[in-house]
Every structure is written in structure tokens, then in C-alpha cells.
N, C-alpha and C positions, 0 to 999 in steps of 0.2 A: 504491641508487637504484631507485625504482619506475617508471622510464621504460622503456616497452616500445614497440618499433617493429614494425609489421606492414607489409610491403611491400618494395619494392626501392630506392626513392629516399628520401633524407632531406631533407625540406623545410627551408627557412631558418628557419621559426618554431620548429624543434626544437633550435636551437643553444643556447638558454638552458637552464639547469639548473632543472627544476621537478619535484622529487621527489614532490609530492602529486598530480600529474596523469598520466593515461595518454593517449597519443595513438594513434589508430588511423589508419593511413595506407593509402589505397587509391587507386591510379591517380594518384599524386602529389597527392592532396588530403588535408589534415590536418584532423581534427575533434578539438577538445579535449573531453575528457570527465573529469569529476571523479569518481574511483572511490569515495571515501568517501561522497559524496552518493548514489550508486547503491546502495551497501550499506544506507544508512539508509532509502532508499525501499523496497527489497526487504524489509528487516526489518520495516517498518511493516505489511506485509501478514500477517506471521506472529505478531506479538506480541499479547498480550492486555492490555497495559498502555497507559495513556494514554487520550486522548479523540479522537473522530472526529465532525466536524460532519455534519449531516443530508445536505447536498448531496454531500459526499465519500463518505458511506456509500452513497448511492443509485447514483452513477456507478460506484463500485468494485464494488458488488454486481452491477450489470448487466454490467460488463466481465468480472468473474469468472464469471458464468453463461455468457456467450458463449464464453469461453475453455475452460471445463470441458466444454461441449457439444462443441466442436471436438476437444478431447483425448479425450473419451469415445468419439466416433465413430472417431477415429484409433486409439485403443487397442483398441476392439472389432474393427476391421478387421485390426489387426496380431496381437493375441494373444487375441482373443475376449472372453468375459465378464470375465475377470480385468483386462484393460486398462480396460474401462468401469468396473469396480468401483474401480480405483485412482483414476481421474478423479473418481468420486463421493466417495471418501474425501478427496481433495484439496479438493474443493468444500466438503464439510462442515466441514473444519478451518478453511479460510480464511473461510468465511461465519460460523463461530462466532467467529473472531478479530475480524472487522469488527463483528459484532453486539455483542460484549462491549465494544468500545471505544465504540460508539454508545450503549450503555446507560450507560457511564461518563459520557458527555457530559450525560446528563440526571440524573446523580447516583444512578444505580441500580447495584446489584451485577450482575456477570455471572451470578450464580446465578439471576437472573430468567429466564434462558433455559430453566430447568427447567419453566417454565409451558407450554412446547411439548408437554409430556407430557399435558396436558389435551386431550381431543378437542374439536375445533371451536372452543371458546372460547379455548384457549391461543394458537394461531397468530394469531387476530384481535387478542387483547389485546396480544401482543408486537408486532404490526405497528403498532398504535396507539401503543405506547410509543416505538418507534424513529422514528416520524414526528413526535414532539413536538419543539418547539424546545429546544435545549440550554440549560443553566444559564449565565447571564452570569458572567464572571469565573472565578476559580480555585475548584475544588472539591477534594475529597479525592483525586481521580484525576488531577489535574494542571491546567495552565493552560488557559484558554479557547482552543481551536484556531481559532476564527474571528477572533481578534484578531491583528493583524500588528504585533508589537513592532518599533519602529524602522523601520517601513515608510515610505519616502519622507521620512526625516528629513534635514534639511539643517543642517549645522554652520555657523552664520553667524559663529562665533568666529574662523575662519581668515582 
């Protein structure tokens, strides 16, 4: 069973057997947390496969930038330039992952990131590419991420 309890009291809501859920208990408050969903969310930051809509790309890139700035300053204060360098490498990997998935949304290969090697023109062209509207429907990189399949579907046959 994947049921884990942290804390001293067992709330009544944990009496049921739910092997796919993890409960965190603190000061007799239980918060239900779906562990497989968290792993999918974390994996989506590291993978180069699939598609990412424009709005998701922009907010994730902003959040990533702020997080890496904070960890860079923390790493620099703790272990010097090596810590800041590790934060920079983390930023480069995750930004490349997000940008590859954004390029997939407009039906471009992740190899288009190599245009960054061109001085001045490369970064501007890549910025214009990732700000384009994604392709409607399915493409060779996967389903349209902006569509919500089964969203607010009502089964009237019941």
C-alpha cells in the first residue's frame, strides 16, 4: 500500500484504503495529494517530448527564471561560483526542454534551437517562432495541448 502518514494523529478520512493516494498530516489536518499526478507534472518540466501552448510556455519560463535566479544566488552564497553555475545549467536544460515542446506546438523540430548560434538574428527569430500561435489539432508531436478532451462532459444517458 502506498499510504503514508506523517504526524501523530490519524484523521477519520484516512480509515478508507486508497493505495493511489498519499496523505500528508500536519496538526491533525489531512490534505489529499495524488502522487502520480505530481510525478507527471514534474516530468513535464524535464521532457523534450510533446507540445506546450504559448501561455503555458511563457508562465513556465518566467517561473523558471525566477526560481533559477533564487537558486543561483543561494548556490553562490553557499558554495561560490560552482553553485551559481549549477543553477545556470539547470536553467539551460529546463529552458531547452520548454522551448523544444513549444517548437513542437508550431510543428517545428527542436533542432530549430540551433538558430540561437547565429548572432543577433538567431535569438530574435527564435523568439518570433515561439510566440506564434500553435497548430490546431494533432500534429506529428502529439495532440493539441489547448484542447480539453472530455472537459465538462455530461453523461445524460444515466
